[in-house]
C-alpha positions in Angstrom: 67.3 160.7 158.3 64.1 159.0 158.0 63.4 155.7 156.3 61.5 157.4 153.6 64.4 159.5 152.5 66.7 156.5 152.9 64.5 154.4 150.7 64.4 157.1 148.0 68.2 157.6 148.1 68.9 153.8 147.9 65.8 152.8 146.0 66.2 155.3 143.2 69.6 154.0 142.0 68.4 150.4 142.3 65.2 151.2 140.4 67.2 153.1 137.7 69.6 150.1 137.4 66.6 147.7 137.1 65.0 149.9 134.5 68.3 150.2 132.6 68.8 146.4 132.7 65.3 145.6 131.5 64.8 148.5 129.1 68.3 148.8 127.6 70.7 145.9 128.4 68.4 142.9 127.9 67.1 144.0 124.5 70.6 144.9 123.3 71.8 141.5 124.6 69.0 139.6 122.8 69.7 141.5 119.6 73.4 140.8 119.9 72.7 137.1 120.4 70.4 137.0 117.4 73.1 138.7 115.3 75.7 136.2 116.5 73.4 133.3 115.6 72.9 134.8 112.1 76.6 135.4 111.8 77.4 131.7 112.7 74.8 130.5 110.2 76.3 132.8 107.5 79.8 131.5 108.3 78.6 127.9 108.2 76.9 128.5 104.8 80.1 130.2 103.6 82.2 127.2 104.6 79.7 124.9 102.8 79.7 127.0 99.7 83.5 127.2 99.8 83.8 123.4 100.0 81.3 123.0 97.2 83.2 125.5 95.1 86.5 123.7 95.7 84.8 120.5 94.7 83.5 122.1 91.5 86.9 123.6 90.7 88.5 120.1 91.3 86.0 118.5 89.0 86.6 121.1 86.3 90.3 120.6 86.6 89.9 116.8 86.5 87.7 117.1 83.4 90.3 119.3 81.7 93.0 116.8 82.5 90.9 113.9 81.2 90.1 115.9 78.1 93.8 116.7 77.6 94.8 113.0 78.1 92.1 111.9 75.8 93.3 114.3 73.1 96.8 113.1 73.7 95.6 109.5 73.3 93.8 110.3 70.1 96.9 112.0 68.8 99.3 109.2 69.7 97.4 106.0 69.7 97.1 104.1 66.4 93.8 103.3 64.8 92.8 99.7 64.2 93.4 100.3 60.5 96.9 101.5 61.1 97.8 98.8 63.6 99.8 96.7 61.1 102.1 99.7 60.4 102.4 100.3 64.1 103.5 96.7 64.7 105.9 97.0 61.7 107.4 100.0 63.5 107.9 97.9 66.6 109.5 95.1 64.5 111.8 97.8 63.0 112.8 99.0 66.5 113.6 95.3 67.3 115.8 95.0 64.2 117.7 98.2 65.1 118.5 96.7 68.5 119.7 93.4 66.9 116.6 91.4 68.2 115.1 88.8 65.9 111.3 88.6 66.0 110.6 84.8 65.6 106.9 84.9 66.0 104.0 87.4 66.1 100.4 86.5 66.8 97.4 88.8 67.5 94.6 87.8 69.8 91.5 89.0 68.0 89.2 87.7 70.6 90.1 90.7 72.7 88.9 93.3 70.2 85.7 94.1 72.1 85.6 97.8 72.7 86.8 98.8 76.2 85.4 102.3 76.0 83.9 104.8 73.6 85.9 104.0 70.5 88.9 102.5 72.3 90.1 99.0 71.7 92.8 97.0 73.5 94.3 94.4 71.1 96.8 91.9 72.4 99.8 90.7 70.5 102.1 87.8 71.4 105.7 88.4 70.3 108.5 85.9 70.4 111.8 87.7 70.5 115.4 86.4 70.5 118.4 88.5 71.4 120.5 89.7 74.3 118.8 90.1 77.6 119.6 93.8 78.0 118.5 94.6 74.4 115.2 92.9 75.1 114.7 95.1 78.2 115.6 98.2 76.2 113.2 97.3 73.5 110.3 96.8 76.0 111.2 100.1 77.5 111.1 101.8 74.1 107.7 100.1 73.4 106.4 101.4 76.7 107.2 105.0 75.8 105.5 104.6 72.5 102.0 106.0 72.2 99.3 103.3 72.2 101.2 101.0 74.7 99.0 99.7 77.5 100.7 96.9 79.4 102.8 93.7 79.2 100.3 91.0 80.1 102.6 88.1 80.2 106.4 87.6 79.8 108.5 84.5 79.8 112.2 84.5 79.1 114.1 81.3 78.4 117.9 81.0 78.3 120.0 78.8 76.1 122.7 76.8 78.0 124.9 76.5 74.9 124.8 80.2 74.1 124.5 82.3 77.2 124.6 85.7 75.4 121.1 85.2 73.8 117.8 84.6 75.3 114.4 83.9 73.9 111.4 85.7 75.2 107.7 85.4 74.7 105.7 88.6 75.5 102.0 89.3 75.4 101.7 93.0 75.0 98.4 95.0 75.2 98.1 98.1 73.1 95.5 100.9 73.0 94.0 101.5 69.6 91.1 103.7 68.3 88.3 101.9 66.5 88.3 104.4 63.6 90.1 107.7 63.0 90.5 110.0 65.9 87.7 112.2 64.8 85.3 109.2 64.2 86.1 107.8 67.7 85.0 111.0 69.5 
């Protein structure tokens, strides 16, 4: 065999392999890499959009919850005009429990609006009765619509009569400035 025929027999497959690599494999590989880059960008964009959609859905649900709680507040909270009847109801609750209301003062310096149509009046109540009954009354008040917080509490006992205590409580309520429709 001569070198020329040997070069043809060995050179031809090498040349075909090189032509296949440069003509077929390299373009297909570059197209595949370009498609992979496009696919990763699309996946990243999909993840970002998914996160944004979850945020939007969470905001929508939060708005619905806030709207629902505001509607509940409007339905349950008293208005400033009906606050005397509301306080009379609390005094009636105290009477039912055997608690005597010895003093009641409203702090009208706190009547600045704390939100759109929402006011937070403070009332100082002096109560005398059994300790557990006072606790139950405060628990009943806390379940009533319009209750906000007990700002200050002081309970004094009487050494002569251990069954009764005197308590001074400053209770904050939530009240609407006008009717529920006007406050919106």
